[in-house]
One Martini backbone bead per residue (centre of mass of N, CA, C, O) as a GRO file, in nm:
protein
  403
    1MET     BB    1   0.096   0.037   0.023
    2GLU     BB    2   0.081   0.351  -0.005
    3PRO     BB    3   0.159   0.609   0.198
    4ILE     BB    4  -0.088   0.791   0.125
    5VAL     BB    5  -0.299   0.579   0.204
    6GLN     BB    6  -0.211   0.542   0.495
    7ARG     BB    7  -0.261   0.829   0.579
    8PHE     BB    8  -0.560   0.842   0.517
    9LEU     BB    9  -0.648   0.608   0.704
   10ASP     BB   10  -0.547   0.743   0.956
   11TYR     BB   11  -0.718   1.007   0.954
   12ILE     BB   12  -1.011   0.861   0.942
   13SER     BB   13  -0.980   0.739   1.241
   14TYR     BB   14  -1.059   1.020   1.322
   15GLU     BB   15  -1.277   1.201   1.517
   16THR     BB   16  -1.391   1.531   1.351
   17THR     BB   17  -1.657   1.640   1.412
   18SER     BB   18  -1.835   1.914   1.390
   19ASP     BB   19  -1.994   2.191   1.602
   20GLU     BB   20  -2.215   2.450   1.587
   21SER     BB   21  -2.295   2.471   1.906
   22SER     BB   22  -2.019   2.540   1.961
   23THR     BB   23  -1.773   2.780   2.126
   24THR     BB   24  -1.527   2.643   2.043
   25CYS     BB   25  -1.160   2.613   1.954
   26PRO     BB   26  -1.237   2.369   1.870
   27SER     BB   27  -1.559   2.222   1.863
   28THR     BB   28  -1.388   1.950   1.892
   29PRO     BB   29  -1.158   1.730   2.036
   30GLY     BB   30  -1.071   1.550   1.788
   31GLN     BB   31  -0.919   1.771   1.631
   32LEU     BB   32  -0.684   1.800   1.834
   33VAL     BB   33  -0.579   1.515   1.809
   34LEU     BB   34  -0.503   1.537   1.510
   35ALA     BB   35  -0.322   1.784   1.530
   36LYS     BB   36  -0.103   1.648   1.707
   37HIS     BB   37  -0.036   1.430   1.504
   38LEU     BB   38   0.054   1.621   1.273
   39VAL     BB   39   0.286   1.751   1.416
   40GLU     BB   40   0.457   1.492   1.445
   41GLU     BB   41   0.469   1.426   1.142
   42LEU     BB   42   0.601   1.687   1.039
   43LYS     BB   43   0.855   1.652   1.204
   44ALA     BB   44   0.938   1.366   1.099
   45ILE     BB   45   0.978   1.469   0.787
   46GLY     BB   46   1.118   1.784   0.827
   47MET     BB   47   0.971   2.015   0.924
   48ASP     BB   48   0.930   2.354   0.995
   49GLU     BB   49   0.771   2.546   1.212
   50VAL     BB   50   0.592   2.373   1.406
   51VAL     BB   51   0.243   2.455   1.482
   52LEU     BB   52   0.020   2.473   1.769
   53ASP     BB   53  -0.233   2.654   1.846
   54GLU     BB   54  -0.486   2.772   2.064
   55ASN     BB   55  -0.710   2.694   1.812
   56GLY     BB   56  -0.599   2.431   1.634
   57TYR     BB   57  -0.378   2.524   1.445
   58VAL     BB   58  -0.168   2.422   1.172
   59TYR     BB   59   0.184   2.487   1.118
   60ALA     BB   60   0.425   2.497   0.836
   61THR     BB   61   0.771   2.461   0.701
   62LEU     BB   62   0.935   2.482   0.382
   63ARG     BB   63   1.239   2.534   0.294
   64ALA     BB   64   1.438   2.660   0.085
   65ASN     BB   65   1.674   2.521  -0.188
   66THR     BB   66   1.718   2.820  -0.300
   67ASP     BB   67   1.841   3.146  -0.414
   68LYS     BB   68   1.597   3.221  -0.529
   69THR     BB   69   1.347   3.453  -0.593
   70LEU     BB   70   1.045   3.350  -0.440
   71PRO     BB   71   0.745   3.267  -0.388
   72THR     BB   72   0.512   3.201  -0.131
   73VAL     BB   73   0.347   2.898  -0.081
   74GLY     BB   74   0.025   2.763   0.004
   75PHE     BB   75  -0.132   2.486   0.196
   76ILE     BB   76  -0.482   2.394   0.257
   77ALA     BB   77  -0.662   2.217   0.519
   78HIS     BB   78  -0.915   2.022   0.680
   79MET     BB   79  -1.002   1.832   0.981
   80ASP     BB   80  -1.293   1.828   0.953
   81THR     BB   81  -1.621   1.698   0.958
   82ALA     BB   82  -1.932   1.659   0.880
   83PRO     BB   83  -2.249   1.668   1.060
   84ASP     BB   84  -2.441   1.493   0.869
   85LEU     BB   85  -2.243   1.253   0.959
   86SER     BB   86  -2.078   1.021   1.089
   87GLY     BB   87  -1.705   0.994   1.193
   88LYS     BB   88  -1.722   0.722   1.346
   89ASP     BB   89  -1.579   0.439   1.282
   90VAL     BB   90  -1.438   0.410   1.015
   91LYS     BB   91  -1.503   0.170   0.733
   92PRO     BB   92  -1.317   0.094   0.490
   93GLN     BB   93  -1.346   0.015   0.135
   94PHE     BB   94  -1.225  -0.194  -0.124
   95VAL     BB   95  -1.288  -0.130  -0.479
   96GLU     BB   96  -1.291  -0.312  -0.774
   97TYR     BB   97  -1.404  -0.143  -1.039
   98GLN     BB   98  -1.652  -0.285  -1.299
   99GLY     BB   99  -1.923  -0.180  -1.244
  100GLY     BB  100  -2.207  -0.070  -1.129
  101ASP     BB  101  -2.304  -0.152  -0.831
  102ILE     BB  102  -2.240  -0.063  -0.469
  103PRO     BB  103  -2.221  -0.236  -0.195
  104LEU     BB  104  -2.208  -0.145   0.151
  105ASN     BB  105  -2.463  -0.302   0.257
  106ASP     BB  106  -2.770  -0.442   0.328
  107LYS     BB  107  -2.907  -0.141   0.282
  108PHE     BB  108  -2.670   0.000   0.107
  109THR     BB  109  -2.649   0.138  -0.233
  110MET     BB  110  -2.454   0.231  -0.499
  111MET     BB  111  -2.606   0.373  -0.769
  112GLU     BB  112  -2.556   0.423  -1.100
  113LYS     BB  113  -2.816   0.594  -1.158
  114ASP     BB  114  -2.736   0.814  -0.935
  115PHE     BB  115  -2.408   0.776  -1.031
  116PRO     BB  116  -2.297   0.814  -1.349
  117PHE     BB  117  -1.979   0.866  -1.301
  118LEU     BB  118  -1.890   0.568  -1.255
  119LYS     BB  119  -1.825   0.492  -1.555
  120ASP     BB  120  -1.538   0.658  -1.534
  121LEU     BB  121  -1.419   0.428  -1.298
  122VAL     BB  122  -1.337   0.198  -1.448
  123GLY     BB  123  -1.057   0.028  -1.290
  124GLU     BB  124  -1.076   0.139  -1.016
  125THR     BB  125  -0.980   0.210  -0.687
  126LEU     BB  126  -1.206   0.222  -0.421
  127ILE     BB  127  -1.294   0.425  -0.140
  128THR     BB  128  -1.529   0.335   0.090
  129THR     BB  129  -1.785   0.279   0.275
  130ASP     BB  130  -2.019   0.090   0.497
  131GLY     BB  131  -2.287   0.294   0.531
  132THR     BB  132  -2.254   0.439   0.843
  133THR     BB  133  -2.062   0.660   0.721
  134LEU     BB  134  -1.846   0.864   0.647
  135LEU     BB  135  -1.516   0.908   0.528
  136GLY     BB  136  -1.321   1.198   0.496
  137ALA     BB  137  -1.208   1.323   0.227
  138ASP     BB  138  -1.353   1.567   0.363
  139ASP     BB  139  -1.017   1.665   0.401
  140LYS     BB  140  -0.806   1.417   0.430
  141ALA     BB  141  -0.700   1.410   0.147
  142GLY     BB  142  -0.566   1.688   0.152
  143ILE     BB  143  -0.370   1.625   0.378
  144ALA     BB  144  -0.226   1.386   0.245
  145MET     BB  145  -0.120   1.542   0.000
  146ILE     BB  146   0.050   1.749   0.151
  147VAL     BB  147   0.231   1.566   0.323
  148ASP     BB  148   0.340   1.395   0.084
  149ALA     BB  149   0.465   1.633  -0.070
  150MET     BB  150   0.664   1.718   0.149
  151ASP     BB  151   0.808   1.449   0.171
  152TYR     BB  152   0.910   1.445  -0.119
  153LEU     BB  153   1.076   1.711  -0.115
  154ILE     BB  154   1.266   1.620   0.114
  155ARG     BB  155   1.362   1.345  -0.040
  156HIS     BB  156   1.400   1.561  -0.305
  157PRO     BB  157   1.645   1.795  -0.342
  158GLU     BB  158   1.652   1.815  -0.663
  159VAL     BB  159   1.398   1.978  -0.610
  160SER     BB  160   1.332   2.286  -0.674
  161HIS     BB  161   1.249   2.535  -0.410
  162GLY     BB  162   1.067   2.721  -0.228
  163THR     BB  163   0.875   2.839   0.002
  164VAL     BB  164   0.653   2.642   0.215
  165LYS     BB  165   0.318   2.641   0.329
  166VAL     BB  166   0.126   2.500   0.606
  167GLY     BB  167  -0.238   2.437   0.665
  168PHE     BB  168  -0.456   2.339   0.943
  169THR     BB  169  -0.806   2.335   0.994
  170PRO     BB  170  -1.083   2.407   1.169
  171ASP     BB  171  -1.430   2.421   1.110
  172GLU     BB  172  -1.521   2.442   0.805
  173GLU     BB  173  -1.812   2.298   0.803
  174ILE     BB  174  -1.912   2.562   1.000
  175GLY     BB  175  -1.764   2.836   0.885
  176ARG     BB  176  -1.459   2.870   1.068
  177GLY     BB  177  -1.174   2.808   0.938
  178ALA     BB  178  -1.076   3.132   0.889
  179ASP     BB  179  -1.121   3.307   1.148
  180LEU     BB  180  -0.814   3.220   1.300
  181PHE     BB  181  -0.626   3.272   1.076
  182ASN     BB  182  -0.272   3.338   1.045
  183ILE     BB  183  -0.161   3.521   0.795
  184LYS     BB  184   0.094   3.660   0.886
  185ASP     BB  185   0.250   3.403   1.000
  186PHE     BB  186   0.228   3.227   0.754
  187GLY     BB  187   0.366   3.392   0.492
  188ALA     BB  188   0.209   3.399   0.229
  189ASP     BB  189   0.137   3.515  -0.093
  190PHE     BB  190  -0.016   3.246  -0.153
  191ALA     BB  191  -0.288   2.999  -0.204
  192PHE     BB  192  -0.422   2.660  -0.147
  193THR     BB  193  -0.693   2.478  -0.141
  194VAL     BB  194  -0.750   2.120  -0.058
  195ASP     BB  195  -1.116   2.091  -0.133
  196GLY     BB  196  -1.216   1.934  -0.366
  197GLY     BB  197  -1.297   1.716  -0.595
  198ALA     BB  198  -1.233   1.600  -0.863
  199VAL     BB  199  -1.014   1.553  -1.086
  200GLY     BB  200  -0.932   1.895  -1.203
  201GLY     BB  201  -1.026   2.075  -0.996
  202LEU     BB  202  -1.101   2.438  -1.023
  203GLU     BB  203  -1.142   2.725  -0.796
  204TYR     BB  204  -1.249   3.099  -0.798
  205GLU     BB  205  -1.557   3.045  -0.726
  206ASN     BB  206  -1.831   3.153  -0.517
  207PHE     BB  207  -2.053   3.206  -0.304
  208ASN     BB  208  -2.276   3.406  -0.179
  209ALA     BB  209  -2.357   3.440   0.180
  210ALA     BB  210  -2.656   3.374   0.381
  211SER     BB  211  -2.859   3.420   0.667
  212ALA     BB  212  -3.197   3.331   0.800
  213HIS     BB  213  -3.388   3.448   1.074
  214ILE     BB  214  -3.714   3.340   1.204
  215ASP     BB  215  -3.974   3.501   1.392
  216ILE     BB  216  -4.302   3.389   1.508
  217GLN     BB  217  -4.590   3.546   1.648
  218GLY     BB  218  -4.857   3.417   1.768
  219LYS     BB  219  -5.221   3.335   1.826
  220ASN     BB  220  -5.365   3.155   2.095
  221VAL     BB  221  -5.673   2.981   2.088
  222HIS     BB  222  -5.949   2.838   2.100
  223PRO     BB  223  -6.085   2.688   1.824
  224GLY     BB  224  -6.391   2.746   1.902
  225SER     BB  225  -6.291   3.082   1.936
  226ALA     BB  226  -6.099   3.185   1.671
  227LYS     BB  227  -6.248   3.388   1.525
  228ASP     BB  228  -6.054   3.666   1.441
  229ILE     BB  229  -5.789   3.578   1.635
  230MET     BB  230  -5.624   3.372   1.525
  231VAL     BB  231  -5.257   3.310   1.483
  232ASN     BB  232  -5.088   3.090   1.284
  233ALA     BB  233  -4.756   3.043   1.267
  234LEU     BB  234  -4.744   2.811   1.060
  235TYR     BB  235  -4.901   2.951   0.833
  236VAL     BB  236  -4.711   3.193   0.811
  237ALA     BB  237  -4.464   3.034   0.730
  238ILE     BB  238  -4.583   2.925   0.470
  239GLU     BB  239  -4.647   3.198   0.343
  240PHE     BB  240  -4.360   3.299   0.330
  241ASN     BB  241  -4.240   3.070   0.157
  242GLU     BB  242  -4.443   3.124  -0.090
  243MET     BB  243  -4.294   3.410  -0.160
  244LEU     BB  244  -4.082   3.230  -0.271
  245PRO     BB  245  -3.918   3.102  -0.531
  246ALA     BB  246  -3.943   2.773  -0.626
  247HIS     BB  247  -3.711   2.774  -0.859
  248GLU     BB  248  -3.509   2.881  -0.604
  249ARG     BB  249  -3.398   2.591  -0.540
  250PRO     BB  250  -3.164   2.353  -0.515
  251GLU     BB  251  -3.336   2.129  -0.683
  252HIS     BB  252  -3.345   2.371  -0.940
  253THR     BB  253  -3.026   2.413  -0.946
  254GLU     BB  254  -2.730   2.547  -1.125
  255GLY     BB  255  -2.429   2.660  -1.137
  256TYR     BB  256  -2.508   3.010  -1.125
  257GLU     BB  257  -2.747   2.940  -0.957
  258GLY     BB  258  -2.939   3.041  -0.713
  259PHE     BB  259  -3.071   3.033  -0.359
  260TYR     BB  260  -3.325   2.909  -0.146
  261MET     BB  261  -3.315   2.756   0.194
  262LEU     BB  262  -3.497   2.555   0.393
  263ASP     BB  263  -3.359   2.415   0.681
  264THR     BB  264  -3.560   2.506   0.921
  265ILE     BB  265  -3.859   2.403   1.118
  266SER     BB  266  -4.052   2.534   1.400
  267GLY     BB  267  -4.349   2.471   1.610
  268ALA     BB  268  -4.657   2.652   1.663
  269VAL     BB  269  -4.916   2.848   1.693
  270ASP     BB  270  -4.763   3.062   1.886
  271GLY     BB  271  -4.481   2.962   1.742
  272ALA     BB  272  -4.203   3.027   1.505
  273THR     BB  273  -3.919   2.889   1.323
  274MET     BB  274  -3.663   2.991   1.079
  275GLU     BB  275  -3.414   2.859   0.841
  276TYR     BB  276  -3.192   3.014   0.611
  277ILE     BB  277  -3.034   2.999   0.293
  278ILE     BB  278  -2.826   3.218   0.087
  279ARG     BB  279  -2.747   3.207  -0.274
  280ASP     BB  280  -2.490   3.374  -0.489
  281HIS     BB  281  -2.261   3.475  -0.727
  282ASP     BB  282  -2.416   3.731  -0.765
  283ARG     BB  283  -2.427   4.022  -0.594
  284GLU     BB  284  -2.694   4.148  -0.690
  285LYS     BB  285  -2.870   3.892  -0.654
  286PHE     BB  286  -2.809   3.858  -0.358
  287GLU     BB  287  -2.933   4.127  -0.264
  288ALA     BB  288  -3.215   4.065  -0.387
  289LYS     BB  289  -3.282   3.825  -0.206
  290LYS     BB  290  -3.280   3.979   0.059
  291ALA     BB  291  -3.494   4.190  -0.024
  292LEU     BB  292  -3.727   3.987  -0.062
  293MET     BB  293  -3.738   3.899   0.234
  294GLU     BB  294  -3.803   4.180   0.344
  295ASP     BB  295  -4.067   4.215   0.186
  296ALA     BB  296  -4.211   3.968   0.305
  297ALA     BB  297  -4.198   4.064   0.598
  298ALA     BB  298  -4.353   4.329   0.556
  299PHE     BB  299  -4.616   4.200   0.461
  300ILE     BB  300  -4.678   4.033   0.711
  301ASN     BB  301  -4.677   4.275   0.914
  302LYS     BB  302  -4.908   4.430   0.775
  303LYS     BB  303  -5.123   4.199   0.796
  304TYR     BB  304  -5.063   4.111   1.128
  305GLY     BB  305  -4.870   4.290   1.314
  306ASP     BB  306  -4.565   4.250   1.394
  307ILE     BB  307  -4.474   3.908   1.401
  308LEU     BB  308  -4.203   3.939   1.231
  309THR     BB  309  -3.855   3.833   1.250
  310LEU     BB  310  -3.569   3.941   1.063
  311THR     BB  311  -3.237   3.784   1.031
  312LEU     BB  312  -2.952   3.896   0.867
  313LYS     BB  313  -2.643   3.713   0.758
  314ASP     BB  314  -2.339   3.732   0.652
  315GLY     BB  315  -2.073   3.508   0.551
  316TYR     BB  316  -1.980   3.525   0.237
  317TYR     BB  317  -1.779   3.574  -0.060
  318ASN     BB  318  -1.678   3.610  -0.379
  319MET     BB  319  -1.345   3.552  -0.474
  320ARG     BB  320  -1.332   3.666  -0.762
  321GLU     BB  321  -1.299   3.966  -0.691
  322LYS     BB  322  -0.990   3.908  -0.597
  323LEU     BB  323  -0.870   3.708  -0.832
  324GLU     BB  324  -0.905   3.836  -1.117
  325PRO     BB  325  -0.639   4.029  -1.094
  326HIS     BB  326  -0.482   3.717  -1.031
  327MET     BB  327  -0.464   3.477  -1.264
  328GLU     BB  328  -0.177   3.353  -1.224
  329ILE     BB  329  -0.261   3.153  -1.003
  330VAL     BB  330  -0.453   2.984  -1.173
  331GLU     BB  331  -0.250   2.925  -1.405
  332LEU     BB  332  -0.056   2.759  -1.237
  333ALA     BB  333  -0.252   2.519  -1.196
  334ILE     BB  334  -0.319   2.459  -1.489
  335GLN     BB  335  -0.028   2.396  -1.586
  336ALA     BB  336   0.027   2.166  -1.388
  337MET     BB  337  -0.191   1.982  -1.495
  338LYS     BB  338  -0.093   1.965  -1.788
  339ASP     BB  339   0.188   1.845  -1.717
  340LEU     BB  340   0.020   1.576  -1.593
  341GLY     BB  341  -0.244   1.517  -1.776
  342ILE     BB  342  -0.462   1.712  -1.660
  343GLU     BB  343  -0.788   1.812  -1.684
  344PRO     BB  344  -0.919   2.104  -1.648
  345ALA     BB  345  -1.193   2.207  -1.411
  346VAL     BB  346  -1.348   2.510  -1.434
  347GLU     BB  347  -1.552   2.593  -1.153
  348PRO     BB  348  -1.800   2.673  -0.963
  349ILE     BB  349  -1.888   2.699  -0.638
  350ARG     BB  350  -2.161   2.536  -0.462
  351GLY     BB  351  -2.027   2.717  -0.221
  352GLY     BB  352  -1.773   2.711   0.011
  353THR     BB  353  -1.457   2.861   0.140
  354ASP     BB  354  -1.177   2.952   0.297
  355GLY     BB  355  -1.073   3.122   0.051
  356SER     BB  356  -1.267   3.353   0.072
  357LYS     BB  357  -1.182   3.489   0.337
  358LEU     BB  358  -0.880   3.498   0.278
  359SER     BB  359  -0.901   3.679   0.026
  360PHE     BB  360  -1.041   3.922   0.181
  361GLU     BB  361  -0.775   3.927   0.390
  362GLY     BB  362  -0.511   3.879   0.160
  363LEU     BB  363  -0.524   3.560   0.083
  364LEU     BB  364  -0.492   3.418  -0.204
  365THR     BB  365  -0.743   3.129  -0.250
  366PRO     BB  366  -0.774   2.884  -0.427
  367ASN     BB  367  -0.915   2.568  -0.551
  368ILE     BB  368  -0.832   2.225  -0.520
  369PHE     BB  369  -0.831   1.907  -0.548
  370ALA     BB  370  -0.916   1.593  -0.345
  371GLY     BB  371  -1.082   1.345  -0.522
  372GLY     BB  372  -1.374   1.327  -0.433
  373TYR     BB  373  -1.707   1.193  -0.352
  374ASN     BB  374  -1.996   1.247  -0.194
  375PHE     BB  375  -2.009   1.440   0.025
  376HIS     BB  376  -2.149   1.404   0.362
  377GLY     BB  377  -2.182   1.082   0.319
  378ARG     BB  378  -2.223   0.734   0.267
  379TYR     BB  379  -2.124   0.778  -0.057
  380GLU     BB  380  -1.845   0.828  -0.005
  381PHE     BB  381  -1.546   0.866  -0.220
  382ILE     BB  382  -1.215   0.739  -0.339
  383PRO     BB  383  -0.970   0.722  -0.551
  384VAL     BB  384  -0.655   0.622  -0.520
  385SER     BB  385  -0.530   0.789  -0.760
  386SER     BB  386  -0.606   1.077  -0.651
  387LEU     BB  387  -0.395   1.107  -0.433
  388GLY     BB  388  -0.144   1.115  -0.620
  389LYS     BB  389  -0.237   1.353  -0.799
  390GLY     BB  390  -0.247   1.565  -0.576
  391ARG     BB  391   0.047   1.550  -0.494
  392ASP     BB  392   0.169   1.611  -0.776
  393LEU     BB  393   0.048   1.893  -0.802
  394ILE     BB  394   0.191   2.028  -0.570
  395VAL     BB  395   0.476   1.976  -0.671
  396LYS     BB  396   0.440   2.122  -0.946
  397ILE     BB  397   0.378   2.401  -0.844
  398VAL     BB  398   0.643   2.439  -0.693
  399GLU     BB  399   0.831   2.385  -0.933
  400ASN     BB  400   0.716   2.610  -1.134
  401LEU     BB  401   0.813   2.861  -0.961
  402THR     BB  402   1.123   2.828  -1.078
  403LYS     BB  403   1.060   2.916  -1.397
   0.00000   0.00000   0.00000
């Protein structure tokens, strides 16, 4: 088994599910356990300036082995896994894929009709779950690629390179991964997050994102005498939701199309709460979506008498705004892929990335592939070959900076 595969299997054995309800950083103790393990591993392979800070972030440096004046590049991945499904006691399975469906256990099967891209992976060795947990390729595959690339460069001093910075973050899956990232001490001129999907993926655009919290105060009286008195908060919640365009929901959108998503709803006649997420790549359309929610809230309050409170909060913005004037960073990754015979697939992220906040705070950070599929659920998997290709891409990016 290749060392990079062993690294990956080691990392996914750590339970690092993040927790949005937690106020600590990292949000869960398992992330800190993995962070300490990574610190020891980075030291063991010969990295310098290996640091675990008070917030659970891991930083390390590979010093230049050339006298050339070169830019300092960084590579960043996150240690947590998504809270959508358990990441405890992950039991990976190796599948020599020859086509068709992939049984994960007696209950769950990865169906080719549901995941038609499987036909492109015939002949690959896939690492899948056993159907009871997620796998953790998001983003422990990215960590494995970075560590293995650094190990390769240290063991091959004939490969000329400038200074390389490495960063591993907690809590990316709950939107906090870049919050306490120390850009100044990290010291990179630019960086790449290694947190994308299939091989070839390269992204420098992401959604603009906001959340919307809604409280509705109803009026509950006995239904037998409710005429012209009762205000059912649940019906008001439904009415509000119906004022948003049904065709702009995640299940009806793709590419650059934005959406509103009702994430949670709870309550009773007397009161109800709703949580939405709002997404759009286009900043003007993003602002228009928030304005429509405000208009809907105003309509409800005029109709029923100030019973609805809407709280909007921006999360992150499209990093294209910051990266477009510096497309040489994106071109660096594209050329490295082409040099390796990898076809670049430059697409917008229909989600967020640590690179967005980092880019807006001054560290320009597009995103490159981590090689996995079906993140955040029991059908997550990664081809073994993707791990090596991701490592090779990191090495090639570093190498090409010397040219």
